[in-house]
KOLVEXLUM-738812 format. One record per residue: residue in three letters; z, y, x of N, C-alpha, C, O in turn. Coordinates in steps of 0.05 Angstrom, whole numbers, plus 5000, padded with zeros to 4 digits. Each point is the difference from the previous one (the first is absolute). Layout:
ALAZYXZYXZYXZYX...
end
This chain:
UNK502953405011498249784997497250114996499550184985UNK498649705030497450135001497849795007500549775003UNK497150345001497849855011499250145025499650255001UNK500049605021499250125025497449885010499449774993UNK499150385022497449905010499250175023501150225005UNK496949695010499050165022498049855018499549764996UNK499450395022498149895019500650105028501250215004UNK497949645016500450075028497449925015499449765001UNK499250445010497549945014498149844982498849815009UNK500950284967498449854980497750184991500450244995UNK497249655003497750174992500550134973500949874981UNK498350395017500350144975502949994989500449954976UNK501550085042502849964993501050174977501749914984UNK497450345014501050184979499249894973501749984982UNK495849955014499049904974501349734994500749954977UNK499649885043501249744996502950034991500949864982UNK500650325031502850044993500350114972501849924986UNK496550275007500150104973499549784979501250004979UNK496949835028499449774981502449814998500749924978UNK500550015045502449845000502150114982501349874984UNK499250395020502150144986499550004970501849974984UNK495750075008499350004972500649734987500949994977UNK498549795037500449734989503049954996500849844983UNK500950305032502949974998501350204981502550025000UNK496050114984501050224983502349914982501950154996UNK498149604994502149904982502749985014502050014987UNK497949965040502549985015501450275003502450015005UNK496150214991501250265004498650214983498450155010UNK502349874964498750194982501150295003499050184987UNK503149865030501350265001498950185021500750245001UNK497449675016498950175020498349855019500149755002UNK498250395013498249885020499750185024500350254997UNK499249645026499650165024498549855021499949754999UNK499050405020498549875022500450175025500350254999UNK499849625024500450135026497849905019499349764999UNK499750415019498049925020500650135026501150225001UNK498249635021500550115027498449855020499349764995UNK499950365026498649875022501949795012502450045003UNK496349735006501549795013498249895023498449824995UNK501950295029498249935021497250084994499650244993UNK498549585009497250074993499449944971497650004992UNK504449954992499749954971501950174984500750225009UNK500049694968501950154983501749814984499349774996UNK502950344994501749864982500050144973499950254999UNK500249594980500250114972502349864986500049755001UNK501850394988502249884984499950104972499750244994UNK500549574987499950074971502649924987501549825009UNK499050304968502549954986499850054970498750204992UNK502549634992500450044971503049984995501349815008UNK499850404979502950024998501149934972499050104980UNK503049735020501749964977502750135008501549895015UNK499150344974502350165008502649894989500449994976UNK501449925043502549884992502450165012501950054986UNK497950015040502050165014498850255010497849995013UNK503550244983498950265006497450054986497849955011UNK502350144964497750034984498450255007497850044988UNK503250125030498750255007497749955020499449785008UNK499350444999497849995019500849925028498349915016UNK504350114991500849925027500049705004500349905022UNK499349954955499749715003497249904999499549765001UNK498650434999497149934998499149865026501150055021UNK496849794976498949855023497050024999498850064980UNK499949875044501249945026501750235010499350244997UNK503049695015501950205010499450055029499949825016UNK499750444991499350075027502150195011500850204987UNK500349745037502050175012500049985030500449785011UNK499250445003500250015029498649775014501249865017UNK496350094976498449815015500149714989498649835011UNK502950124968500149744987499050024972500550194986UNK498049615005499049984973500749734989499649805013UNK501450204962501049754988499049964972500250194983UNK498849585010499549924973501749754995499849805014UNK501950224965502249814998500349914971499850154981UNK500649595016500449874974502649865000500349805015UNK501650284969502549865000502450174992499750234991UNK502649655012502650134996501949925022500249775007UNK501150435004501949965022502850044989500850234994UNK500749555002502650024986502350105018502050094990UNK497649905036502050125018499150275010500950095021UNK497350044965499050275008502350205003499950155020UNK502149874962502150195005501549965026500650205014UNK500049554993501449955025498350075024501050125019UNK496449814981498350065022499550305002499950125022UNK499950014955499750295000502450145014499650185017UNK502849724977502450125012500049955031500850185015UNK498449584993499949945029498050185014500550105022UNK497249944966497950165012500850305000499550145020UNK501849954959500950284999502150055022500150225011UNK501549584995502050045021498850045028501350095018UNK496149834984498650045026498450265000498650065019UNK501550094959498650264999497650014982498750214998UNK500549564989497750004983500650164975502149984988UNK495950195004500350164976497849904980497750005006UNK503249934970498249894980499150224981501550184993UNK496049814998498950194981500649934972500450184983UNK499749565011500549914972502049775000501549965019UNK498549894958501949784997498749734998501449814993UNK496150175014498649744997500749815022500650085022UNK499249664971500449795021497649995018500249905023UNK497550204968497650015017500650165026499249925022UNK502050314974500650175023502149865019499950045024UNK501949804965501949865016498549795017500649975024UNK497549894964498549805015498450145023500049915023UNK498850324971498450145020501850095023499249965023UNK503150154971501850105022501349765015500550035024UNK500049754962501149775014497949895019500649915022UNK496850104970497949905017499850195025499649915022UNK500650344973499850205023502249945020499550025024UNK502949914967502249975018500049725013500649985024UNK498849814961500449735010497449845002500149785011UNK497750314979497549855001500449734985501349994979UNK497549805032500149744986502949904998500649834984UNK501250275033502849924998501350094975502249904992UNK496650294994501250094975499749794977501550004981UNK496549825022499349834978502349814992500549964976UNK501049935043502249834994502350154987501849884988UNK498250395015502150164987499450064971501850084985UNK495749885006499250084973500949784980499349775003UNK502250314977500949814979498650084974500750194987UNK497349655007498550064976497549834997499949785012UNK498250324974497449874997497950205008500150234991UNK498149695026498150215010497649875013500049785010UNK497850374990497749965017499050285006499850174982UNK499649895043499150275007498150005024499849815015UNK498950424988498350055023500850275011500350204985UNK500249815041500850255013498150055023499449825016UNK499650434986498150085021501350215017501250194991UNK498549785035501050195020497650165011498349895014UNK501750374980497750175008499850025030497950055011UNK504449925003499950045029498849765015498550035019UNK502249734972499049765013497549894987498549845012UNK500950244963497849894985500449724990498149864993UNK504450055007500749734991500849994971501350184989UNK497849614998500749944972501749754999499249805012UNK503050204975501749774997500449934970500650184984UNK499049575009500649894973502549845002500549865020UNK501250154959502549855000500549904971499350134981UNK502249645018500649894974503049915000501049925021UNK500250094956502949944998500749725008498249825003UNK504450135001501049765012499349754984499449795011UNK500650234962499749764983497449994985499649824984UNK498650375021497449994987500050084971498449904984UNK503350295009500250094972497550174994498849974978UNK500450205040497750184996497649895015500349905022UNK497350114966497649895012498650195019500250254997UNK498449645022498250175016497749825010500449815016UNK497250254975497649855007498450165021500050244999UNK498749625019498450145020497549845007499949764996UNK498250385015497549885008499150135026499950255001UNK499549595020499250115025497149935007499249774995UNK499350425015497349955009499750165026500250245001UNK499249615021499850135026502650145006502249884999UNK497750375008502450165005501050154976501950155002UNK496849804975500850154976501749844981500249755002UNK501250394980501849874982500050164973499850245000UNK500449614978500450114974502449864987500249765003UNK501550384983502449884988500550114973499150224993UNK502449634990500750094973502249834989500649785010UNK500750324969502149864986498949774984501649824992UNK495850175002498949794983497449905012498450155011UNK501249594986497649875011497550104985497950025013UNK502350034961497750094985498950265011497650054997UNK504150125015499050255012498249945023497950125004UNK502949695014498349935022497449874991497950065011UNK502249784968497649874989498150224989497649985003UNK503650224984498350214988498550165021497650054996UNK503750025026498750175020498049855017498450125014UNK501849614986498149855015497749904982498449835008UNK501550274968497749954982499949714990497849904995UNK504549975003500049724991498849815019499249784993UNK500750295033498749835020502049835016499249855019UNK503350164974502049835013499649714992499549944977UNK500749885042499649724995502649874991502150035012UNK497749814967502349864989500949795021498449865012UNK504250134993501149805018500849754984502050004986UNK496449795017500549764985502649865007501249864983UNK499850185041502649895007502250134984501949874991UNK497850395004502050144984499949904971502049984986UNK495549965004499849894973501249734998501249934980UNK498449905040501349745001503050034999501449864985UNK499650325031502950055000501050104973502149934990UNK496250244997500750104974500149774979501850004983UNK496449815019500149774982502549845004501349914981UNK499550065044502449845006502550144989501649884986UNK498750385020502550144994499950144973502150044988UNK495650035002499350194979500450295008500450184983UNK499649875043500150275012499049975028499849785011UNK499550455002498950005027502350075019501250214998UNK499549615021502250065018499650275015497750085004UNK504550055003499850265013498649985027499050215010UNK500849555001498749975026497049994997498550015020UNK500449974956497249984995499150234982501650144988UNK495749895011498950214982497549894987498549855012UNK501150234963497849884984497250085011498149864994UNK501750355022497550075013500349945030502050075013UNK495949824998500149905028500650225020501549965019UNK497350274978500250215020502650164998500850135019UNK500549864958502450164995502549845008499949765004UNK502350384999502649875006502250174988499750234993UNK502749645005502450144992501750045025500449825016UNK500650424987501950055022502549844994501250024978UNK499749805040502349834995502650164995500350225012UNK501549684971502650144997501450035027499749835018UNK501950384984501650045024498450065025500949945022UNK496650164975498350045024498650274999500150154980UNK498749925042498450255003497549945015499849805015UNK498250384983497549995014499350275009500050194985UNK499349845041499350265012497150005008499149825015UNK499350384977497350045008499950235020501050224994UNK497749745029499850205020497150115001498149864992UNK501650395016497350125000498049855017497650024995UNK503349835026498149865017499249734988498649845013UNK502350104962499249764987502049775002499749804986UNK502350235031502049795002501849994975500550204988UNK500349565006501849964977502549845010499749805013UNK502650304979502549875008501649934975500050154981UNK501249615019501649924978502949945009500549935023UNK501450104959502849945006501549924975499250064978UNK502949795027501849924978502850115005501049975022UNK500150174958502650125004502249864985502450075003UNK496949744980502149864983498949734993497649974992UNK504049825012499149734995502049854982502349975008UNK496849944969501849864982501249755012502349934994UNK496249935023501149765013502450075016502049855000UNK498050375015502350085016502450084982502249935007UNK497250204971502250084982501349754988502549984998UNK495949814995501149754990501749865021502149894994UNK497050125031501549875022502750155004502149875004UNK497850394995502550165003501949944976502449985004UNK496549984973501649944976501449725004502349974992UNK496249845019501149745004502350015019502049854997UNK497850325024502250035019502550114986502249915004UNK497450294979502250124985501349794982502449994998UNK495949854989501149794982501649795016502249924990UNK496950015033501449805016502850115009501949855003UNK498250415002502550125008501950064977502250095003UNK496949844972501650044977500050294990501750074983UNK496550095027499850294992498350024975497650075003UNK503549894974498550014976499950284989502050145000UNK495649964991499850274990501250044973500349814984UNK500450435010500950074973497550074984499150234999UNK499749574988497550034986500150224979498150164997UNK504149844988500250204978499850285011498650174988UNK502749895034499950265012497350075011499050224997UNK499749585016497350055011498050054978498450195003UNK501649664976498050034978500550264986498150144993UNK504549935002500550264986499150245017498950194990UNK501649795037499250225017497050035000499050225000UNK499649565001497050014999499150124974498250165000UNK503049754978499150104974500550304998498350154990UNK503949955020500650285000497950165016499150214991UNK500249685032497950135017497450014985498550205002UNK500849594984497449984986499850184976497950024988UNK504350115004500050194978499250285009499850184983UNK499949865043499350275011497350094989498049885005UNK502150344979497550084987500450284987502250074992UNK495650085007500150264986498749974972499750214986UNK499649555006498949954973501649764988501449865015UNK498450104959501549784987499449735012497749945007UNK504449894994499849735009500849814978502050064986UNK496649735009500749794980500049735014499449985024UNK501249814961500149735011498449814983499750044976UNK499449745037499149774986502649854991501849985016UNK498249924960502449854990499049764984499450024976UNK500449755038499149764986502349864986499549834982UNK502950235025502349864990500949785019502049864995UNK496550105027500749815020502150125019500650234998UNK500349615021502250085018499150255016501550205001UNK496249785013499350215020499650274987501250205009UNK497249814970499550264987502550114986500550244999UNK501149574990502550094986502050115020501350214995UNK498949665029501850105020499250275010501750185002UNK495849865004499150265010500350224978500850225006UNK498649704969500350204978502950084997500550244996UNK501349575005502850074997501050185023501450194996UNK497749755029500850165023498750284998501350205006UNK496249814985498750264998501350174978500350255003UNK500649624976501450154978502650125009500950204989UNK500449685031502550125011499450275012501650194998UNK496149845015499350255014498250184984499950245005UNK498749654975498350164982500749924971498449854988UNK503850245001500749924973497850074980498750215002UNK500849604980497950044980497249955010498050074987UNK501849805036497349945012498449844980501049844985UNK496350205016498249854982499349735014500049985024UNK499449834958499149745010497749904982499950074976UNK498449775035497749904984500049695001500449885022UNK499150004955499949714999497749924982498850164986UNK500549585017497649904985500849774982501949855006UNK496550114973500149764984497249924994498150155005UNK501549604985497449904994499749944971501949984985UNK495649995006499549924973501549744995500049825017UNK501350164959501749784994498649735003501149815011UNK496450184980498549745001499449935029499949765007UNK499650445010499449945028502649905014499949805015UNK502350334980502549925013500849724991501049845017UNK498650094958500649734990498349795014500949795009UNK496550274993498149815012500749955029499849785010UNK501150435004500649985028502849905005500849945022UNK500850044956502949925002501450195019501549925018UNK498150354978501250205017502850074991500550004976UNK501350055042502850084993500050274987498250175004UNK503849884979500250264987501550205018502450044998UNK496050085020501250195019500950264987501850145009UNK496949934969500450264987502950044992501150225003UNK500249584986502750034991501950065023502050154997UNK497549735027501650065023499650295010501950135008UNK495649964992499550275008501450204981501150205009UNK498949744965501450184981503050005005501350214998UNK499849565010502949985005500750175024502150145000UNK496349845022500650165024499850294994501750165008UNK496249924977499650294994502350114984500950225005UNK500149634976502250094983502550025016501550204997UNK499049615021502550005015500150235020502250115004UNK495649975007500050205022498850274991499550175017UNK500149874957499050264990497250065009499450245006UNK498949564996497350045010498150054976500349874979UNK497950315024498050074979497749805002498250035017UNK501849764967498149785002497550044984500150074976UNK497649895037497450024987498749725000499749885021UNK499750024955498949734997496950024996499150154983UNK499549695032497150004998499149714993500649815015UNK497950164964498949744993497449965015498250164998UNK501649615016497649935014498249844982500449764997UNK497750374991498049864984497350115009498550124984UNK500849855042497850145011497349884992499849764993UNK498150405008497349904998499349905028498950155016UNK501749604989499649905028497150005008499450015024UNK498849974958497150015007499350285012498250025016UNK503350184975499550275010501650045026499050115019UNK503549794981501850055023499249845025500550095023UNK498449674973499449835023498250145021500750015023UNK496950104969498450145020501350255011499650075023UNK501950074960501350255010502149935021500150135021UNK501549664974502149935019498749885025501150055022UNK496849804976498649895023499150235019500249985024UNK498750234963499250245016502450125014499850065024UNK502349994962502350145012501549835020501250115019UNK498749634978501549835019498749975027501149895019UNK496450204984498650015025499149735011497749985011UNK503949824986499349735010500649804977501450074981UNK497549695021500549814978503049915000500849835016UNK500750284965502849934996500349894972499450134981UNK501549625017500049864975502749994986500549824985UNK501250385019502650004987499950204976499650245004UNK500649664971499850174977502350204998499950184983UNK502249795033502250195000498950285007501350204993UNK496549825021498850265006499350154975500250254999UNK499049614980499450134974502650124989500050224990UNK502249625010502550114990500850255015500850204988UNK499049805039500750235016498350244992501150224997UNK496349745000498350224993500750124973500050244997UNK500449584983500650104973502750144999500350214986UNK501749695028502650135000499850275014501050204990UNK497749815033499750255014498450204984500550245001UNK497549674985498450184983501750124978499850244995UNK501949604993501750104979502050205011500650214988UNK500549735036501950185012498750265007501150224996UNK496549765015498550245008499450184976500150245001UNK499249634977499450154975502550154991499850214986UNK502649695021502550124992500950205021502250124998UNK496249935023500750205020501549895024501050155016UNK499249584986501549885022498049925023498049874995UNK502650235029498349945023501149785018498549895016UNK504150054982501349835019501549784986501650064981UNK498049695027501449774988501349835022499049985022UNK503449914972501349815018499549724990500149954976UNK499349875043499449724993501949825016500850065022UNK499849704966501749805013498449825018501049805010UNK496550274996498349845017501449945027501350175011UNK498449594999501049925026502549855001500649865019UNK501150164960502549865000499749695001501449865014UNK496650044971499649714999499149905027500949785009UNK497450365005499049915026502350005021500349815015UNK501450404985502050035020502549844995501449925019UNK499250034956502549864993499649734987501949894988UNK495749995014499449734991500449984970501649844990UNK496950334995500350004971497849864985500349974975UNK497649945038497949874986500749704995501549885015UNK497350014965500449714994499149835024501149795005UNK496850315009499049845022502149965022500049795013UNK501850404991502049985021501949774993500649835017UNK500450174959501849784991498449745000501149795008UNK496550214982498449764998499549875027500149765002UNK499550405018499649895027502549875011499949815015UNK502450314978502549885008500449734985500849805012UNK498750214962500249754984498149785010500649774999UNK497150325011498149805010501149845023499449775003UNK502350365014501249855022501749774990500149795012UNK501350264966501749794988498349804986500549765002UNK497450334985498249824985498749805020499549774992UNK499950325032498849825019501849765008499049815012UNK503650214982501849785006500149804977501249785003UNK497550284975499849814978498049785008498050065012UNK502649684982498249795008497150044991499650104978UNK498649845040497150064994499049884974498650134985UNK502149615008499049894975501050174975498550034981UNK503950075021501050174977498450254999499250094978UNK500250045045498550255000497249954989498950164985UNK499849615022497449944990500049974969498250094986UNK503949795004500349964971500450274986498850044979UNK502850135032500450274988497450155000499350134979UNK499249875043497450145001498149904979498550154988UNK501449585008498149894981500750094972498250064984UNK504449955009500850094973499450294996498750074980UNK502050105039499650294997497050064999499250184986UNK499249685030497150055000498749964973498150134994UNK503149694990498849954973500950204979498850014978UNK503250155028501150194980498150244997498950105020UNK500750014956498450244996501650255007502550004998UNK496250215011501350255006500150194977501450215001UNK497249724977500050174976499349844976498449815002UNK502650274975499149894975498150214988499350205013UNK499949764963498150194987501150284998498650205003UNK504049824992501250264994502050105021500850234999UNK499949605020502150085018499649885028499349775003UNK501250395017500149905027502649865006502150074989UNK497849735029502449855007500750065029499049885019UNK502750324984500650115027501449785018499449995023UNK502449854965501449815016498149795012500349915022UNK497650024963498049815010498450135022499449885021UNK499850374975498550155021501650015026498949955022UNK503750114976501750015023500249735014499949985024UNK500449814960500349735011497449925015500249895023UNK497550164966497549945013499750165026499249895021UNK501650364978499850175024501949895022499249985023UNK503249954969502049895020498949755013500149975025UNK498949854960499149745010497550035018499349825015UNK499350414982497650045017500650055029498349985017UNK504350104989500750065028502649865009500750025023UNK500749844959502749915006500049805023502149975013UNK495849884992499949805022498950105026499849855019UNK499550414983498550105023501950105021502450064995UNK496749975030501650135022500650294993498850124983UNK503249995032501150264992497950234996499850114978UNK498749955042498150224998497949954979499350184984UNK499649585016498049934980501150014972498750104981UNK503849805015501250014974500550294991499550074977UNK501450105041500550284993497450134992499950144980UNK498049825036497450124993499149894973499150164983UNK501149595013499049884975501650094976499049994977UNK503650085027501750084978499350274987500950064978UNK497450105036499350264988497050065002499250214990UNK499349615022497150065001498549844977501349854986UNK496150205012498649914976498949715003499949864980UNK499550065044498649745004501149865025501050135018UNK498949604982500449875025497449995016497950094990UNK502249815034497750015017497549874987497950115001UNK502549654988497749854988498950154976497550014997UNK504250104986499050154977498450245008497950064988UNK503150085033498650245009497249935012498050134995UNK502049655020497449915012498149924978497650045003UNK503449854975498349914978499050224983498149964984UNK503150285019499350224982497850185012498550144986UNK501349875041498250195013497749875015499949765002UNK498450415007497749925017500949825023501850085015UNK497149674987500949825021499750125028501549925018UNK496750274986499750125026502450175009500350075023UNK501549984958502450165006502449835006502350105001UNK497349645004502349825006501550105025502549995000UNK496150105020501450105024501750254994502150045012UNK496950134970501550234991502649934986502150125005UNK497849674979502449904987502149935021502450074997UNK496749795023501949925021501250245014502450005007UNK496050204998501050255013502150134982502150095011UNK497449934963501950134982502749844999502150125001UNK497749614998502449844999501550025026502550005001UNK496150015022501250025026501550275003502150015011UNK496750204978501350265001502750004986501950115010UNK498249764966502549994986502149855017502350085002UNK496849695009501949845017501050165024502349985007UNK495950175005500750155024502150224993501950045014UNK497650114964501850214991502749884993502150115008UNK497949674977502549884992501649905024502550025000UNK496249885020501449895023500850215021501549945018UNK497650304979500450215020502850124997500350244993UNK501849605013502750104999501749785013499149785005UNK503450295001501949815012502449964982502149925009UNK497650134965502249974981500649704996498249844998UNK504450095000500749734994501049974972501249804992UNK498250404991500950014972497549974982498350184999UNK501549604987497649944984499550224979497850094997UNK504349994989499750204979499050275012498250124988UNK502949965034499150255012497249975013498650205003UNK500749565005497249975009498150054977497950135003UNK502849774973498350054977500050304993497950114994UNK504450025007500150294994498450165020498650194992UNK501549735034498450145020497049964995498550195002UNK500749574991497249954994499150174976497850125001UNK503849904979499450174977499850295007498250144991UNK503749955025500150295007497650085018499350235001UNK499649575014497750065017497349964987498150135008UNK501849704971497449944988500050074970498450174992UNK503349714992499950034971500650294992498750104982UNK503350025030500850274992497950215005499250144982UNK499849895044498050205004497249924989498550184991UNK500949565009497449914992499550024970497850074991UNK504349884993499750004971501750224987498850194989UNK503849785012501750174982499950305007499750164982UNK500549905044499850285007497250114996499650234993UNK498449605012497250094997499450064971499050224995UNK501549604987499350064972501750224988499150164983UNK503449865027501850224990498950275008499950184983UNK499449855042498950255009497450074986499750224989UNK498549595009497350074990500050044970498650174990UNK502949664995499950044971501750244991499350134981UNK502849945034501550244993498550255007500050194985UNK498749815038498550245008497550044983499050224997UNK500049564991497850034981500950174976498450134987UNK504249875007501150164979501350265011501650134986UNK497849945039501150245013503050014999501250204994UNK500049575012502949974999501049875026498749815010UNK503550285000501249895024502249804992501750054984UNK498149715028502149804996501549965027498849965021UNK503850064977501849965023501449744998500649904978UNK500049975045501149735000502549995017499949945024UNK502450134964502550025016500849755014501450015021UNK497849754969500749755015498349975025500849875019UNK496850254981498249985023500650245018498350185003UNK504049825008501150225016501049885026501149785000UNK498550365022500749885026502949925002500749795012UNK501150364976502949935001500649764982501649835007UNK497250164970500449774982498949755013501249784998UNK496450245015498949775014501849905022500449765003UNK500750425013501949925021502349854988500949805010UNK500250304968502249874987499249734989501549815002UNK496150174986499149754987499949775020500849784994UNK498250285030499849785020502649955015500149815017UNK501950344977502749945011501649834980502249925006UNK496650014971501249834981499049715004497649964998UNK504149855008499149725005498749894975500650084977UNK497649735027498649874978501849874980499450004976UNK502949895033501849864981501650204984501549924982UNK498250345024501250214982497950114982500750144980UNK496749815026497950104982499549804978499550084977UNK500549665029499749794980502649845000500649865020UNK500850154958502649854998499749814976499750094977UNK500449655028499549814979497150034991498149975015UNK501650094959497350054990499650294993498350074984UNK503450105028499950294994498650145023501150035022UNK496550074972498650175020501050285000501250094981UNK498450055041500850285002503050044997500950204989UNK500649605019502950004994501550235013501750124986UNK497649955039501450235013499550264985501850164997UNK495749884995499450254986501350004972500950214991UNK499349564996501349984974503050075003501250134983UNK500049775039502850065004500450305003501950114989UNK496350035026500350295003499550144973501550194994UNK496549724991499450134975502149954979500350164981UNK501349635022502149944981502150214997501450014980UNK498950175040501950224998498950234983501550184993UNK496049815000498750214985499049914973500350144980UNK498549625019498749904976501749804985501649865013UNK498150114961501349794985499049725009497749985008UNK504049824991499349745009497649884986498449865012UNK501250214962497849904985497350085012498049864999UNK501950385013497550105013499749875027497849925008UNK504450075008499949905027499149715001498449925017UNK502649924964499549715001498249904978500049764994UNK498550424994498049914980497849855014499650025024UNK498849824961497749865011498050215011499750214989UNK499049715033498150195013497750074981498849834987UNK500750435011497850104983497449995016499949925023UNK497950154964497349995012498750274996499450084977UNK500050065045498450254997497149915002498750055021UNK500349834958497349895000498750064974500650204987UNK497549645005498550044975499449734987500149805013UNK499450214961499549744985497249905006498250024983UNK501449885041497349925009498849784982497650014993UNK504049795001498849774984499050114973497949914991UNK503650274997499150114975497450165003498149984984UNK501850185038497650165004497649825006497850054990UNK502649745026497849835008498949844976497649964998UNK504249964984499149844977498850164978498749904982UNK501850375019499050174979498150225011497649984999UNK503750235011498450245008497949945020497750114998UNK502949735022498349975023498349755001498449965019UNK501949864961498549755001497050035003498849865016UNK499950324969497150035004499250105028498049925011UNK503750265000499450105027500349785021498449995019UNK503649844978500349775018497649835000499049925021UNK500050024955497649834998497650135014498449875014UNK501350394983497850155012500149985031498149955013UNK504350104997500450015029499649725012498949975022UNK502149824964499749735010497149915000499149875019UNK499550204960497249904998498050175015498049905009UNK502550374992497950175011501150245016498750215001UNK503749765010501150225015498750035028498749825010UNK501750425001498950055027501149825021498549925018UNK504150014980501249835021498849724998499749875021UNK499750034955498749744997497150015009499149825015UNK499550394977497150025008499750035030498049915011UNK503950235002499850045029500749745015499549985024UNK501849834963500849755013502850015011500949795010UNK500550444988502750015010501949824985501649865012UNK498250154961501649824983498249784989497650054994UNK503549715001498549774990500449984970502349984990UNK495550034995500150004971501449754989501550024981UNK498049755031501249754989503050005002501449914982UNK499650205040502950015004501350204980502149944988UNK496650285007501050194980499949884972501950044985UNK496049825009499949884973502249804996501149984978UNK499649865043502249814997502650144995501649914984UNK498850325030502550154996500250104971502149984987UNK495750135003499950104972500649784980501550034982UNK497349735023500349784981502949905001501249954978UNK500050025045502749905002502050204989502049934987UNK497450335017501850214988499850004970502050014986UNK495649975003499650004971501349764987501050014978UNK499149765037501249754989503050015001501349834989UNK499850375025502950025002501349825020502449975002UNK495949895015501149825020500950145025502049925012UNK496550294996500850165023500050294992498550084982UNK503150085031500150294995498450145022501050055022UNK496550024971498350145019499650294992498150135009UNK503649984973499650274990500150205023498450195001UNK503549785018500250185022497649985018499050215010UNK500149554995497749965017497550134988498550135014UNK501149834960497650114987500250304998497950145002UNK504449974994500350295000499250115027498650205001UNK502249675020499350105027497049975004498850175013UNK500049624977497049975002498750244987498050105010UNK503049994967498950234987500350255017498150165003UNK504349895008500450245017498249985024498950215009UNK500849565003498349975024497150054993498550135015UNK500649774961497350044991499450304997497950105009UNK503950054977499550284996500150155026498350195004UNK503549745014500150145026497449945015498850195011UNK500349574989497649925015497550154989498350085016UNK501549944958497750154988500050285010497950115008UNK504450034992500150275010499450025030498650195009UNK502449625006499750015029497249945009499250105022UNK499349754963497349935008497850144984497749935001UNK503150284984498150144983498150185017497950074991UNK503150005033498350175018500550294997499050165017UNK502449934962500350294996502750095012500250245007UNK501849584995502650095008501550124977498850154984UNK503849805013501550114977500350305003500450115021UNK499550034956500550285000501950084979501650195004UNK498449684973501950064979500549744984498449825000UNK503950174987500749764985498149954977498850194990UNK500949565001498349944977500950164976502450054997UNK495850024986500750164976501749834982499949755000UNK501750384983501649864980502950085003501749904985
end
């Protein structure tokens, strides 16, 4: 796991690449390197920061150069031993044991055809000295990031957007459409980028730059096609052995020359992975979090800690408990810097603090249960959208009466949040809507009218573009299974746009690699071969995965209420962050620029304070957006995280 960067036909490429690489130092504290070579009438520069995980010797150093090919690579290749054996059978001789060398030799033999063979998480750049061509590639599911910026025939790329902003001197223009999308979702979709000139290389794709200035793009893997193939398997009755597939993926994800630990929240996904990992690595360490008692009570949060302790004791896991009582006034600007784009999920703070604690204990690699909810219909929104179909059959006068009663209920008392009321209000906000609109509304921050009322009226057309994009992505399939349509939408938007993005950026801020065994090409193939009525059974979400996990975990863990890998936002907003909210609402840069409307923000604050609506998540995201916007428009470009 590393940070990669480079330039192609870019002015002052050597100095620019060194600067890019310096900004990425936290991603790779174990080593640095740079490569340069002529490319037609220009040159290529490749930079690298190394976090040594596999082959800790010098033979794993990068950029790796061999017989006319140069590679800078960020990732882990879990089928490297199998590919190594296949390549050796053709006469290839390897110098070391790194997966980087396997990628390089696979590229030499198969070119872009090698990409579909790679099982892992990766983003890389490979340069061919003979042709002068540079190719960028990104993994199938968008686990690893790759940002790029093109000007004329030149290109600059890096693992983080802040690196591109730094080398352009803070002159990149903010893309207001991306900010509108961020307000809607509380994250920036992978199809957009917070700066107008920059872009993200799409998952499952590659880009080739030629010395004559031509650029070619290609896609080698498409999630829509995988879902369609899965539907065919399901129709034929060919159901996968989920337990075997998940265990095999977990075993592959333990490949490492340094210690590996796990996240253990006490929920199904992390408990399942931890139990499987402990089979192959007895005594493995795990890290879990707890919150200040008063914060947990105010938020009405479940007691996840006792479940984590139960799993650790049962499987002989060395459990480390971390209390989350952060100085959020200090962490907010730091996390905004590291997250690169305005991402309003406070779970990023949890990830950063857990990874920091693990890193302090000498752990470089963590396994996470990320992705299981998206692929196996484990979120409340999946069940809620199914229930909404039934609710729509209730006579309209009855529904109007229910809405009137729930609308009058408070979401919090003075000392305690009322989660059931929050859920009811959320459900009724989308229960009467058509399928795609209801699904979008079930997990986004605002409906169309609310979003239009919050921002500059001149951006009304942009709102329509953002909503249309969601509708287009959701409809871009031929699945006849409602649950799997939702899972596909999540796997294409929610997973890479939010969960994988904040996991990568917050973990790498702590110089720690997080692996996601559920976000694996073989697990994904299996997931879409499971019919929706096997994923949600009655009111039980993630039913197929629970059935598989039942052979490993005690029933109390498998069927416990769903936990929350989140933070006590209402408590933070009412205490730690209340003065900052007032400052941002009354005199923030977003309000002064006209992007956000002060009157709309004030109404949100008033309704939240009165306990009638829960706007804690919305206001937290406004704070993250404000801090990001200040940095993005300061004119200097980011160079280092805020002090503290």
